C-alpha positions in Angstrom: 4.9 20.2 26.7 5.4 16.4 25.8 6.9 14.0 28.3 10.2 12.7 28.3 12.3 10.1 30.1 13.2 11.9 33.4 16.8 11.0 33.3 18.2 14.5 34.5 17.9 13.7 38.2 18.9 10.0 37.7 22.3 11.4 36.2 23.1 14.1 38.6 24.8 13.5 42.1 22.1 14.5 44.8 22.7 15.1 48.4 20.1 15.1 51.3 21.4 17.5 53.8 20.7 18.5 57.4 19.0 21.8 57.4 21.3 23.7 59.5 24.8 21.7 59.7 24.8 20.6 56.0 25.8 17.0 57.3 25.3 14.5 54.4 22.2 12.3 55.3 22.0 10.4 52.3 22.9 10.4 48.4 21.8 8.8 45.3 24.0 6.3 43.2 25.1 9.0 40.7 26.8 10.8 43.7 28.5 7.5 44.8 29.9 6.9 41.1 30.9 10.7 40.7 32.8 11.3 44.0 34.1 7.7 44.5 32.8 7.4 48.2 30.4 4.8 49.3 27.0 5.7 50.9 28.2 5.0 54.3 31.5 7.1 54.0 29.4 9.8 52.6 27.0 9.6 55.9 30.1 10.5 57.9 31.0 13.7 56.0 29.7 17.3 55.9 29.2 18.7 52.3 31.9 21.2 53.0 34.3 18.1 53.5 34.1 17.7 49.7 35.6 21.0 49.0 39.2 21.9 48.2 40.7 22.6 51.6 37.3 22.2 53.1 36.0 25.5 51.7 32.6 26.2 53.0 29.5 25.7 50.6 27.0 28.2 51.6 23.7 26.6 50.5 21.7 29.4 52.6 21.5 32.4 50.4 22.3 35.8 51.7 19.6 38.3 52.2 20.9 40.9 50.1 21.7 38.4 46.9 19.4 35.5 47.0 21.2 34.1 44.0 24.6 34.3 45.5 24.8 30.7 46.3 23.6 28.9 43.3 25.6 30.9 40.7 28.9 30.1 42.2 31.3 27.3 40.9 32.8 25.3 43.9 36.1 23.4 43.4 35.9 20.1 45.0 37.9 16.7 44.8 36.8 13.3 44.4 37.8 10.5 46.9 41.0 9.8 44.4 41.9 13.4 44.7 40.6 14.5 41.1 39.8 18.2 41.0 36.2 18.9 39.9 34.0 21.9 39.5 30.5 21.8 40.5 27.4 24.2 41.0 24.6 23.5 43.4 21.1 24.0 43.1 19.0 23.3 46.2 15.6 23.7 47.9 14.1 22.8 51.4 11.9 19.8 52.1 11.1 17.3 54.9 13.2 14.1 55.4 11.9 11.9 57.9 9.8 14.4 59.5 12.6 16.9 59.8 13.7 20.1 57.9 16.4 19.0 55.4 17.8 20.3 52.0 18.0 18.5 48.6 21.1 19.7 46.8 21.9 18.9 43.3 25.6 19.0 42.2 26.1 19.9 38.5 29.4 19.0 37.1 30.6 21.9 35.2 34.3 21.0 34.8 34.3 20.9 31.1 32.8 24.2 30.8 35.2 25.7 33.3 38.2 24.3 31.5 37.0 25.5 28.3 36.6 28.8 29.9 40.0 28.9 31.5 41.6 27.9 28.2 39.9 30.9 26.4 40.8 33.4 28.9 44.5 32.0 29.4 45.6 35.4 30.5 43.7 35.2 33.5 45.3 32.2 35.4 43.1 32.4 38.5 39.7 31.2 38.2 37.2 33.7 39.6 34.3 31.7 40.8 31.6 34.3 41.3 31.9 35.3 37.7 30.8 32.0 36.4 27.1 31.6 35.1 25.0 28.8 36.3 24.1 27.0 33.0 20.3 26.3 33.9 17.6 28.9 34.6 16.1 28.4 37.9 12.3 28.8 38.6 10.3 28.1 41.8 6.5 27.9 41.5 3.9 27.7 44.2 0.9 25.3 44.0 -0.9 27.8 42.0 1.8 28.3 39.3 2.9 31.6 40.5 6.4 32.2 40.4 8.2 32.4 43.9 11.9 32.6 42.7 13.3 33.7 39.5 17.0 33.3 38.8 19.4 35.6 37.0 19.7 32.9 34.3 15.9 33.0 33.8 16.1 36.8 33.4 18.7 36.4 30.9 17.1 33.6 29.1 13.4 34.8 28.9 13.8 38.6 29.3 11.5 39.2 32.4 12.9 40.7 35.3 12.2 39.4 39.0 9.8 41.8 40.0 7.7 41.4 36.7 7.0 37.7 37.6 7.1 37.1 41.2 3.5 36.6 42.6 1.9 37.5 39.0 -1.2 35.6 38.3 -1.5 33.6 35.0 2.0 34.1 34.3 2.3 30.4 33.6 -0.3 30.7 31.0 1.6 33.6 29.5 4.9 31.9 29.7 4.0 28.5 28.1 3.1 28.4 24.3 -0.6 28.4 24.0 -0.7 25.2 21.9 1.3 23.4 24.6 -0.4 25.0 27.9 -3.1 22.3 28.4 -0.6 19.5 28.0 1.9 21.2 30.5 -0.8 21.4 33.0 -1.9 17.9 32.6 1.5 16.7 32.9 1.7 18.4 36.1 -1.8 17.2 37.3 -0.7 13.7 36.3 2.8 13.8 38.2 0.9 15.2 41.3 -1.8 12.4 41.0 0.8 9.7 40.9 2.6 11.3 43.8 5.6 11.7 41.7 8.8 13.7 43.1 10.2 14.9 39.9 9.6 14.7 36.0 11.0 16.1 33.1 9.4 17.6 29.8 10.4 19.6 26.9 8.4 22.2 24.7 7.8 25.6 23.8 7.8 28.8 25.9 7.5 32.5 24.9 10.0 35.2 25.9 9.0 38.9 26.9 10.0 39.8 23.4 7.5 37.5 21.9 10.0 35.1 20.7 9.5 31.1 21.0 12.1 28.9 22.8 12.2 25.2 22.7 13.3 24.2 26.5 13.9 21.3 28.5 12.3 21.3 32.0 13.5 19.4 35.0 10.8 19.6 37.6 11.0 18.6 41.3 7.6 18.4 43.3 7.3 19.4 47.0 4.2 18.1 49.0 2.9 19.3 52.2 1.9 17.2 55.2 -1.4 16.4 53.4 0.1 15.1 50.4 -1.2 18.4 48.5 1.3 20.1 46.1 3.0 22.7 47.9 5.7 24.1 45.4 7.7 23.0 42.2 11.1 23.7 41.6 12.1 23.7 37.9 15.4 23.8 36.0 15.1 24.9 32.4 17.8 25.0 29.6 17.3 26.2 26.0 17.6 23.4 23.7 16.3 25.3 20.6 19.4 25.1 18.7 20.2 21.6 19.5 16.4 20.9 18.4 16.8 22.8 15.3 20.1 21.2 14.5 19.0 17.8 15.2 15.8 18.5 13.2 17.8 20.0 10.4 20.3 17.2 10.5 17.4 14.3 10.4 15.6 16.1 7.8 18.7 16.8 5.6 20.1 13.4 6.1 16.9 11.4 5.5 16.2 13.4 2.1 19.7 13.7 1.1 20.8 12.7 -2.2 24.1 11.7 -0.7 24.9 9.2 2.0 25.2 10.6 5.5 26.7 8.4 8.3 27.9 8.8 11.9 30.8 6.6 13.1 31.7 5.9 16.8 34.0 3.0 18.5 34.8 1.8 15.0 31.3 1.2 13.9 28.5 2.8 12.2 26.0 4.3 14.6 23.7 6.0 12.0 23.5 5.6 8.1 20.7 7.5 6.3 18.6 5.5 3.6 21.0 6.9 0.8 24.0 5.3 2.1 22.3 2.1 2.8 20.9 2.3 -0.9 24.6 3.2 -2.2 25.9 0.0 -0.9 22.8 -2.2 -1.1 22.3 -3.0 2.4 19.5 -2.3 4.8 19.9 0.5 7.1 19.9 -2.0 10.3 22.5 -4.3 8.5 25.0 -1.6 8.6 24.3 0.1 12.0 26.5 -1.3 14.6 27.6 -3.9 12.4 30.2 -2.7 9.8 33.4 -1.0 10.3 33.8 1.7 7.6 36.9 0.1 6.2 34.9 -3.4 5.6 32.8 -1.5 2.8 35.8 -0.5 0.7 38.2 -2.3 -1.7 41.2 -4.0 0.3 43.6 -1.5 -1.6 41.7 1.3 0.1 41.1 -0.1 3.6 44.4 1.3 5.3 43.6 4.8 3.9 40.2 4.6 5.4 41.5 3.5 8.7 44.1 6.2 8.8 41.8 9.2 7.8 39.5 8.0 10.8 42.2 7.9 13.3 43.4 11.3 12.2 39.9 12.5 12.7 39.6 11.0 16.2 43.2 12.1 17.3 42.5 15.7 16.3 45.2 15.7 13.8 42.8 17.1 11.2 39.2 18.1 11.8 37.9 17.3 8.4 39.0 15.5 5.2 37.8 14.7 1.7 39.0 11.6 -0.2 37.9 9.2 -3.1 38.2 5.4 -2.6 36.6 2.4 -4.2 33.6 1.1 -2.6 32.4 -2.5 -2.5 28.4 -3.2 -2.5 26.5 -6.1 -0.9 26.4 -7.9 -4.4 30.2 -7.4 -4.8 30.2 -4.6 -7.3 32.8 -1.9 -7.2 31.7 1.7 -7.1 33.5 5.0 -7.0 32.7 7.0 -3.8 33.9 10.4 -2.4 34.0 10.5 1.4 33.6 13.6 3.4 34.5 13.1 7.2 34.6 15.5 10.1 35.4 15.2 13.8 32.3 15.6 16.3 31.0 14.7 19.6 28.2 12.2 19.9 26.6 11.5 23.3 29.6 13.2 24.8 32.4 11.2 23.1 34.6 11.7 19.9 32.8 10.4 16.7 33.1 11.2 13.1 30.2 12.5 10.7 30.2 12.8 7.1 28.8 12.1 3.9 29.4 9.6 0.8 28.7 10.6 -2.8 28.6 7.8 -5.3 30.1 9.5 -8.4 30.1 6.1 -10.5 27.7 7.5 -13.1 27.5 11.2 -13.4 24.4 11.1 -15.5 22.8 8.9 -12.8 23.4 11.6 -10.5 22.1 14.4 -12.6 18.9 12.3 -13.2 18.6 11.9 -9.4 19.0 15.5 -8.9 16.3 16.3 -11.4 14.1 14.0 -9.8 14.6 15.4 -6.4 13.7 18.8 -8.0 10.4 17.3 -9.1 9.8 15.6 -5.8 10.3 18.9 -4.2 8.0 20.6 -6.5 5.3 17.8 -6.1 5.8 18.2 -2.2 5.5 21.8 -2.5 2.3 21.6 -4.5 0.8 18.7 -2.4 0.6 20.9 0.9 -2.9 22.0 1.4 -1.8 25.2 3.1 -0.9 28.3 0.9 2.8 28.8 0.6 4.2 31.7 -1.2 7.7 32.9 -1.4 8.1 36.9 -1.3 11.1 39.1 -2.1 11.9 42.0 0.5 9.2 44.1 -0.9 6.8 41.5 -0.1 6.2 40.7 -3.8 4.9 37.1 -4.6 7.9 35.2 -6.3 6.3 31.7 -6.3 3.2 30.2 -4.9 2.1 26.5 -4.6 -1.2 25.1 -5.6 -2.5 25.4 -2.1 -2.8 29.3 -2.5 -4.3 28.8 -6.0 -7.0 26.8 -4.3 -7.3 28.9 -1.3 -7.8 32.1 -3.0 -9.5 31.0 -6.3 -6.7 32.9 -8.7 -4.6 31.3 -11.3 -0.9 31.1 -10.4 -0.1 33.8 -12.8 -2.2 36.3 -10.9 0.0 36.2 -8.0 3.3 36.8 -9.7 4.7 40.4 -8.9 1.7 41.5 -6.5 2.0 42.2 -2.9 -0.2 40.7 -0.1 -2.6 43.8 -0.3 -4.2 41.8 -3.2 -5.1 39.1 -1.0 -6.2 41.0 2.0 -9.8 42.1 3.2 -10.1 45.8 2.8 -11.1 47.8 5.9 -10.3 45.0 8.2 -6.4 44.9 7.9 -3.6 47.4 7.9 -1.3 46.8 4.8 1.5 48.6 6.4 1.5 46.3 9.2 1.9 43.4 7.0 5.1 45.1 5.6 6.5 45.7 8.9 6.0 42.0 9.7 7.9 41.0 6.6 10.6 43.4 7.6 11.0 41.6 11.0 10.9 38.2 9.4 13.8 39.1 7.3 15.7 40.5 10.3 15.2 36.9 11.7 12.4 37.4 13.8 9.8 34.8 12.8 6.2 36.1 12.6 3.0 34.1 13.6 -0.4 36.1 13.5 -3.9 36.0 12.3 -5.0 38.0 9.2 -8.1 38.6 7.0 -8.2 37.4 3.6 -10.3 37.8 0.5 -10.9 35.3 -2.3 -11.4 36.0 -5.8 -15.2 35.4 -5.3 -15.3 38.3 -2.7 -15.7 35.9 0.3 -13.7 37.3 3.4 -12.2 34.7 5.7 -9.9 34.4 8.7 -6.5 32.8 8.2 -3.4 32.0 10.2 0.1 33.5 9.0 3.5 32.3 9.5 6.3 34.2 8.0 9.8 33.2 8.2 13.3 34.2 6.4 14.9 32.0 3.8 16.8 32.2 0.5 15.7 31.8 -3.1 18.3 31.4 -5.8 20.7 33.4 -3.4 18.5 36.1 -2.5 17.1 36.8 0.8 13.3 36.3 1.0 10.3 35.4 3.1 8.6 32.2 3.2 4.8 32.7 4.0 2.4 29.8 5.2 -1.3 30.7 5.3 -3.8 28.4 6.7 -7.7 28.9 6.3 -8.9 28.8 9.8 -12.4 30.3 9.1 -14.4 27.0 10.5 -12.0 27.3 13.7 -12.7 31.0 13.8 -16.5 30.5 13.5 -16.3 27.9 16.2 -14.1 30.2 18.5 -16.9 33.0 17.9 -19.4 30.3 18.9 -17.6 29.6 21.9 -16.9 33.2 23.0 -20.6 33.9 22.5 -21.4 31.0 24.6 -18.9 32.1 27.3 -20.6 35.5 27.2 -23.9 34.0 27.4 -23.0 32.0 30.3 -21.4 34.9 32.0 -24.5 37.0 31.7 -26.8 33.8 32.9 -24.3 33.5 35.9 -24.2 37.2 36.6 -27.8 38.1 36.0 -29.5 35.0 37.4 -32.0 36.1 40.2 -30.8 33.0 42.1 -27.6 33.4 44.3 -24.6 31.4 42.8 -21.0 31.1 43.9 -18.5 29.3 41.9 -16.0 27.5 44.1 -12.6 25.8 43.5 -12.0 22.1 44.6 -10.9 23.7 48.0 -14.3 25.1 48.5 -12.7 28.5 48.2 -14.7 31.3 46.3 -13.7 32.3 42.9 -16.7 34.2 41.6 -20.2 35.2 43.0 -23.3 36.8 41.3 -25.1 39.8 41.8 -28.1 37.8 43.4 -25.5 36.3 45.9 -24.2 39.7 46.8 -27.7 40.9 47.6 -28.8 37.9 49.5 -25.8 37.6 51.7 -24.5 41.3 51.6 -21.0 40.4 50.6 -18.9 42.0 47.6 -16.6 39.7 45.4 -13.5 41.5 46.7 -14.3 40.8 50.2 -14.8 37.1 49.7 -12.4 35.8 47.0 -10.4 33.2 48.1 -12.3 32.6 51.2 -13.6 29.1 52.3 -17.5 29.3 51.8 -18.2 27.0 54.7 -16.4 29.2 57.1 -18.2 32.3 55.6 -21.9 31.5 55.6 -22.4 28.0 57.2 -23.7 28.1 60.9 -21.8 26.0 63.2 -24.4 23.4 63.7 -24.5 22.7 59.9 -20.6 22.5 59.3 -20.7 18.8 59.2 -23.6 18.5 56.8 -22.0 21.3 54.5 -18.8 19.1 54.3 -20.7 16.2 53.4 -22.5 18.0 50.6 -19.0 19.2 49.2 -17.5 15.8 49.3 -20.5 14.3 47.5 -20.2 17.2 45.0 -16.4 16.7 44.4 -17.1 12.8 43.7 -19.1 14.1 40.9 -22.6 14.1 42.2 -25.3 16.8 42.1 -26.7 17.3 45.5 -29.4 19.4 47.0 -30.1 20.3 50.8 -32.5 22.4 52.8 -30.7 24.2 55.5 -29.9 27.7 56.9 -27.0 30.1 56.0 -25.6 33.1 57.5 -25.8 36.5 56.1 -23.0 39.3 56.5 -25.3 41.0 59.3 -25.3 37.7 61.3 -29.0 36.9 60.4 -30.1 33.5 58.9 -31.8 32.8 55.5 -33.7 29.6 55.1 -32.2 28.1 51.5 -32.4 25.4 49.4 -28.7 24.3 48.4 -27.6 22.8 45.3 -24.3 21.7 44.8 -23.3 21.0 41.1 -20.0 19.6 40.1 -17.9 21.2 37.3 -16.5 18.1 35.3 -13.4 18.4 33.2 -11.9 15.5 31.4 -14.0 13.3 33.6 -12.7 15.0 36.9 -14.6 17.5 39.0 -12.3 20.5 39.2 -14.9 23.1 40.7 -18.3 23.4 42.2 -21.2 25.7 41.6 -23.1 26.5 44.9 -26.7 27.6 44.2 -28.6 29.1 47.0 -32.5 29.5 46.5 -33.9 31.6 49.2 -37.0 29.8 50.5 -38.0 32.1 53.2 -41.5 32.8 52.0 -41.9 29.2 51.3 -40.9 28.2 55.0 -43.3 30.6 56.2 -46.1 29.3 54.0 -45.3 25.8 55.1 -45.5 26.8 58.9 -49.0 28.4 58.0 -50.1 25.2 56.3 -48.8 23.0 59.1 -50.7 25.3 61.7 -54.0 25.2 59.6 -53.5 21.3 59.2 -53.0 20.9 62.8 -56.4 22.8 63.4 -58.2 20.5 60.9 -56.8 17.4 62.4 -58.1 18.5 66.0 -61.5 19.3 64.4 -61.7 16.0 62.4 -60.8 14.0 65.6 -63.4 15.9 67.5 -66.0 15.0 64.7 -65.1 11.2 64.9 -65.6 11.4 68.7 -68.7 13.1 68.5 -70.1 10.7 65.9 -68.8 7.7 68.0 -70.8 9.2 71.1 -73.9 9.9 68.9 -73.8 6.3 67.6 -73.6 5.1 71.3 -76.7 7.1 72.2 -78.3 5.4 69.3 -77.4 2.0 70.4 -78.6 2.8 73.8 -81.9 4.0 72.5 -82.4 0.7 70.6 -81.4 -1.3 73.6 -84.1 0.6 75.7 -86.7 0.1 73.0 -85.7 -3.7 73.0 -86.4 -3.9 76.8 -89.9 -2.3 76.4 -91.3 -4.5 73.5 -93.0 -7.5 74.1 -92.5 -9.1 70.5 -89.5 -11.5 70.4 -89.3 -10.7 66.6 -89.0 -6.9 67.4 -86.5 -7.4 70.1 -84.3 -9.5 67.7 -84.4 -6.8 64.9 -83.6 -4.1 67.4 -80.8 -6.1 68.5 -79.4 -6.7 65.1 -79.7 -3.0 64.3 -78.0 -2.2 67.5 -75.0 -4.7 66.4 -74.8 -2.8 62.9 -74.6 0.5 64.6 -71.8 -0.7 67.1 -69.7 -1.8 64.0 -69.8 1.7 62.8 -69.2 3.4 66.0 -66.2 1.0 66.5 -64.6 2.6 63.5 -65.1 6.0 64.5 -63.6 5.2 68.0 -60.6 3.7 66.3 -60.2 6.8 64.1 -60.5 9.0 67.0 -57.7 7.3 68.7 -55.6 6.8 65.6 -52.9 9.4 64.8 -53.9 9.1 61.2 -57.6 10.4 61.2 -58.3 8.9 57.7 -57.5 5.0 57.9 -57.4 2.4 60.6 -55.4 -0.9 60.9 -58.2 -3.2 60.1 -56.5 -6.3 61.9 -57.1 -4.6 65.2 -60.6 -3.6 64.3 -61.3 -7.2 63.4 -60.3 -8.6 66.8 -62.4 -6.1 68.7 -65.5 -6.2 66.5 -65.6 -10.1 66.9 -65.2 -9.9 70.6 -68.1 -7.3 70.6 -70.2 -9.8 68.6 -69.2 -12.8 70.4 -69.8 -11.5 73.7 -73.5 -10.1 72.7 -74.4 -13.4 70.8 -72.9 -15.9 73.1 -75.0 -18.9 73.8 -74.7 -21.6 76.6 -75.8 -24.2 74.1 -73.0 -23.9 71.4 -69.3 -22.9 72.2 -68.0 -21.0 68.8 -64.5 -20.1 68.4 -63.2 -17.3 65.9 -59.8 -17.5 64.5 -58.4 -14.5 62.7 -55.4 -14.2 60.3 -55.0 -10.7 58.8 -52.2 -8.8 57.2 -51.5 -5.3 58.4 -53.8 -3.5 56.0 -55.0 0.0 56.6 -58.3 0.9 55.4 -60.1 4.2 54.8 -63.2 5.0 56.5 -65.1 4.6 53.2 -63.9 1.1 53.0 -63.6 0.1 56.8 -67.4 0.8 57.4 -68.9 -1.3 54.6 -66.4 -4.2 55.7 -67.4 -4.0 59.2 -71.1 -4.2 58.5 -70.5 -7.1 56.2 -68.4 -8.8 58.8 -71.3 -8.1 61.5 -74.0 -9.5 59.2 -72.1 -12.9 58.4 -70.6 -13.5 61.9 -74.2 -12.7 63.3 -76.0 -15.0 60.8 -73.4 -17.9 61.6 -74.2 -17.7 65.2 -77.8 -17.8 64.6 -78.0 -20.5 61.8 -74.9 -22.3 61.1 -74.5 -24.4 64.3 -77.8 -25.5 65.2 -78.2 -28.5 67.7 -74.3 -28.7 67.8 -72.1 -28.3 70.9 -69.1 -26.2 69.2 -68.4 -24.5 66.1 -65.6 -22.5 64.4 -65.2 -19.4 62.2 -62.1 -18.5 60.5 -61.7 -14.9 59.1 -58.9 -14.2 56.6 -57.8 -10.8 55.2 -54.9 -10.7 52.7 -53.4 -7.9 50.6 -51.3 -8.2 47.3 -50.4 -5.5 44.9 -53.3 -3.4 46.1 -55.8 -6.0 45.9 -57.6 -7.0 49.1 -59.4 -10.4 49.6 -61.5 -11.1 52.7 -62.9 -14.6 53.4 -65.0 -15.9 56.3 -65.3 -19.5 56.5 -67.4 -21.5 59.0 -67.8 -25.4 59.7 -71.5 -25.2 60.2 -74.5 -26.7 58.3 -74.0 -24.8 55.2 -76.2 -21.9 53.5 -79.4 -22.8 51.7 -79.4 -23.4 48.1 -81.8 -20.4 47.4 -79.7 -18.0 49.2 -78.3 -15.5 46.7 -76.8 -12.1 46.8 -78.2 -11.5 43.2 -81.9 -12.3 44.5 -81.7 -11.8 48.3 -84.3 -13.4 50.4 -83.4 -11.5 53.7 -82.3 -8.1 54.7 -78.8 -9.5 55.6 -78.3 -10.8 52.2 -79.4 -7.4 50.7 -77.2 -5.6 53.1 -74.2 -7.6 52.0 -74.9 -7.3 48.4 -75.3 -3.4 48.6 -72.2 -3.1 50.6 -70.1 -5.0 48.3 -71.3 -3.0 45.3 -70.1 0.1 47.5 -66.8 -1.2 47.6 -66.9 -1.8 43.8 -65.8 -5.5 44.9 -66.9 -9.0 44.1 -68.7 -11.1 46.6 -69.8 -14.6 46.7 -71.1 -17.4 48.8 -70.3 -21.1 48.3 -71.0 -24.2 50.3 -68.0 -26.2 51.6 -67.9 -29.6 53.2 -68.8 -28.8 56.0 -69.7 -25.1 56.2 -69.9 -22.0 54.2 -67.3 -19.8 52.9 -67.9 -16.1 51.9 -65.2 -14.4 49.5 -64.9 -10.5 49.0 -62.5 -8.9 46.8 -61.9 -5.2 46.3 -59.0 -2.8 45.3 -57.4 -1.0 48.2 -58.2 2.8 48.3 -55.3 5.1 48.5 
């Protein structure tokens, strides 16, 4: 249904009433205008005060007849005492937090007076026999019928018990081509929080007929601003639409001038009329009085005829006068005028025929016939005119193109010649033609066959018409083979999805936007122990989510309804109360850019969780074992250090003592690393900054000399090194710092060693800088002259790094660069 201006509720008197007493709480401007009371005066009245002799208006339906109150006509009076007839429609809602009623007063005075005039022999007006002119329907939020008036049954054919609470009745009721738009209009109105809106469109009757109706919808929301119900007033405007369309179509293409006069001016002129007088349409509308377009000698005749039409002296009249064109030319015209109503007020509609040149009229008539034939043949759909037996009398070019036959082939044949054998029943086609002749248009799908043997799907429309005075049917056939193929593909896709959903080994639940279950697959039933009839419509969080995970589950649902796919490890309850470990995926179903439902996918990870527990237990055992290994290695290295120290005490050679002391320092540097690893939670790497500080303290305390005061400054990034890189780095530091203590500060009172460890993008740079005497020129890592240099070179290669010594002024700088091991 297409949206129209929602003028209905703006133009009807509307009351807001106390739910019990029916005291008037508020009114709209239409009520003020209609009854003549001010808003303040209204608020001092009860709705029954408006009735004749204060007759009670019962807006509370009797339990035995729920339509009793809305089908009655009530006699009321305006403030000035004018008698009026109204019908009330109403529904409940909350006003300022309290129960109230909204009542709409429909002015049916004109209908009542017309009925009284027609039934003059019944002087007393019987209110309960009057018919409410609008069909009333009340829907709940799921578009199920809650209330169905007698007028609705009369108009659409369904009884109340056939529609109340029925699922999918809305889809059956609304024309399939307008269903999506109707639902979208409702969604848009709810999204905007509208209280009412109006639409018009096609609806289906129980008998399969199609009506064009005007809908006036009032929306009721609950305390959470969710749609609670919709109250609809429906009126059949099929005849009006048909007449409007017919009038517009005929007048726009008419060979005679067509006009509508009201208030002494042209309100409408068709193109032909403007052409007759040489004006543009807009020049004439609401500008000229009719008599201004005729010769002065005929102006009084025109004015008198118009007055007679409006006064009702004569309903219609035909007369001939002299017209005057824009250029001042005189033309002979025949005027046909009839009294009518336009927008509720008297008007005159008629035609003007230019009879100045009969031959010109004949020529234009012939041109119109040719135009019709061109239009007939220009339509791509196949159109054929058939007699009462279904035989073809005429076809257009579209039929020739669709079937591949020449036009002469069709003449005299029946539709059987164009139908696919074995796929259709010819008798059914004849029955449809008969129903169309009886005034029941037919719309259906059929299988056709082309001249080349190709079978295709087509859409048929058959309606009654006349052809040279005889009753015929006019059939329109449209080739929908491509659409049919697309629909078949869609149907197969839907079936594929259904089977995929149903047969998936993973439990899946389809939820609506309120998280209520709509469908579950077999795997869901097997995993959680529920059947679909047990859980459909239930909130899935209340069904299978443990209490401790309710908040998390709600967060997941909120994220999914925002359009995001989420996943979560958690536990869910089975029907028997046991818990199952699952990996939960929430997948939104998005339609027109908006999430409308959710797929809840539950992967049973019980086996995986058990396997993870076993792995964690095994890993813990290995960590304990590895820590014990580091501890034992550290202890063993401590034993070796002690043995080297004992050996140094028992040797008389100063050189041997020095060598043993250096070896002891090297072993200590390795032992310190294993000690750090043993103490660290991470058994595979250590924070090298802490190791540097402790290693230098050990070296300084071991090599301290009373002759020279040496200070060591450390600037290190928080870098973690694996055992494979920490041991070589520790040995290199030991060698360089020990060598600096022995050789760099000879004959000096104090010295300084700066140690820097930096990391950037996985590349590590370690620098050791002293302010001593400098390294000898012949010292080289490529050609080492001492065990210390050889060790430094070997350990640098073990790190796959680059190492170099360089003299500074003063002192020596050692640089080592290598890549951090992951």
